[in-house]
C-alpha positions as CSV (number, residue, x, y, z in Angstrom):
1,Q,-22.4,-7.5,-51.1
2,I,-21.9,-5.4,-54.3
3,A,-20.2,-2.8,-52.1
4,K,-17.4,-5.3,-51.5
5,F,-16.3,-5.1,-55.2
6,R,-13.5,-2.7,-55.9
7,E,-12.9,-0.9,-59.2
8,G,-10.3,-2.8,-61.2
9,Q,-10.9,-6.0,-59.2
10,L,-10.7,-9.2,-61.4
11,F,-13.3,-11.9,-61.0
12,D,-14.2,-15.1,-62.8
13,L,-17.7,-15.9,-64.2
14,K,-19.2,-19.0,-65.6
15,V,-21.6,-18.8,-68.5
16,V,-24.5,-21.1,-67.6
17,S,-27.5,-19.9,-69.8
18,I,-28.4,-17.9,-72.8
19,G,-31.4,-15.6,-73.3
20,C,-32.6,-13.2,-76.0
21,T,-35.3,-11.0,-77.3
22,E,-35.5,-9.5,-80.8
23,D,-33.4,-6.6,-79.5
24,V,-30.7,-8.2,-77.4
25,L,-28.7,-11.4,-76.7
26,A,-27.2,-12.1,-73.3
27,V,-25.5,-14.9,-71.4
28,G,-26.5,-15.7,-67.8
29,V,-23.5,-16.0,-65.5
30,V,-22.7,-17.2,-62.0
31,G,-19.7,-15.9,-60.0
32,C,-20.8,-12.4,-59.1
33,I,-23.4,-10.5,-57.2
34,S,-25.9,-8.5,-59.3
35,C,-28.9,-6.3,-58.6
36,N,-30.4,-7.8,-61.8
37,R,-32.9,-10.7,-61.4
38,T,-30.6,-12.8,-63.6
39,P,-26.9,-11.9,-63.5
40,H,-25.8,-11.7,-67.1
41,V,-23.5,-10.2,-69.7
42,T,-25.1,-8.5,-72.7
43,V,-23.4,-10.0,-75.8
44,A,-25.1,-8.1,-78.6
45,T,-27.8,-5.6,-79.3
46,A,-29.9,-4.8,-82.4
47,P,-28.9,-1.5,-84.1
48,G,-30.0,1.5,-82.1
49,K,-31.0,-0.6,-79.0
50,Q,-29.4,-0.2,-75.6
51,P,-27.8,-3.1,-73.6
52,V,-30.1,-2.3,-70.6
53,L,-32.8,-4.1,-72.6
54,S,-31.2,-7.4,-71.6
55,N,-32.8,-6.9,-68.2
56,Q,-36.2,-7.6,-69.9
57,I,-35.2,-11.1,-71.1
58,S,-37.7,-13.4,-69.5
59,K,-36.7,-16.8,-70.9
60,W,-33.3,-18.2,-70.2
61,E,-32.1,-21.5,-71.6
62,M,-29.7,-23.4,-69.4
63,L,-26.6,-24.6,-71.2
64,P,-25.3,-28.2,-70.9
65,V,-22.1,-28.4,-68.9
66,E,-20.1,-29.1,-72.0
67,K,-21.2,-25.8,-73.6
68,Q,-20.5,-23.7,-70.5
69,I,-17.5,-21.4,-70.6
70,S,-15.5,-19.3,-68.1
71,L,-15.0,-15.6,-68.5
72,R,-12.7,-13.3,-66.6
73,G,-14.0,-9.7,-65.9
74,R,-12.8,-6.5,-64.3
75,V,-15.1,-4.3,-62.2
76,Q,-15.7,-0.9,-63.7
77,Q,-17.9,1.8,-62.2
78,R,-20.2,3.8,-64.4
79,G,-23.2,6.1,-63.8
80,N,-26.7,4.9,-64.6
81,S,-29.5,7.0,-66.0
82,R,-30.3,8.3,-62.5
83,G,-26.6,9.4,-62.0
84,E,-26.0,6.6,-59.4
85,P,-22.9,4.5,-59.6
86,Q,-23.2,0.9,-60.8
87,L,-20.6,-1.8,-61.2
88,Q,-20.2,-3.5,-64.5
89,A,-17.9,-6.1,-66.0
90,A,-15.5,-4.7,-68.5
91,N,-13.0,-6.3,-70.8
92,V,-14.6,-9.7,-70.3
93,S,-12.8,-12.4,-72.3
94,G,-13.5,-16.1,-73.0
95,H,-12.8,-18.9,-75.3
96,A,-14.9,-21.1,-77.7
97,S,-18.5,-21.9,-76.9
98,C,-21.6,-22.9,-78.9
99,A,-25.2,-22.7,-77.7
100,D,-27.6,-24.1,-80.2
101,D,-27.1,-21.9,-83.3
102,V,-25.1,-19.2,-81.4
103,C,-21.3,-19.7,-81.5
104,V,-18.8,-17.5,-79.8
105,T,-15.1,-17.9,-80.3
106,S,-12.3,-16.1,-78.5
107,T,-14.8,-13.4,-77.3
108,T,-13.7,-10.1,-75.9
109,L,-16.4,-7.8,-74.6
110,S,-15.7,-4.3,-73.4
111,G,-18.1,-2.5,-71.2
């Protein structure tokens, strides 16, 4: 199903969970197909850490409906470490949200 995405295609995501390790913070999303066990957008990394570490997050906390936000993304193709193409969300933007002690306002993420 990932092959159906076209570069530059817009899609809408809904943030439904949040997960983190000491190295990365990510939000779990619905609205797109992903090869990852938990489809997500990496929000932040510790200095010197790579966003790919968000694939190692094992504990995801579901957000109450009133704290879920919508994001709009654009498909962008990049090569992975094996030189194979992969699709990523780029220029993802959203509005206000708070999950426990983490607050995001007028967020713009560029992939």
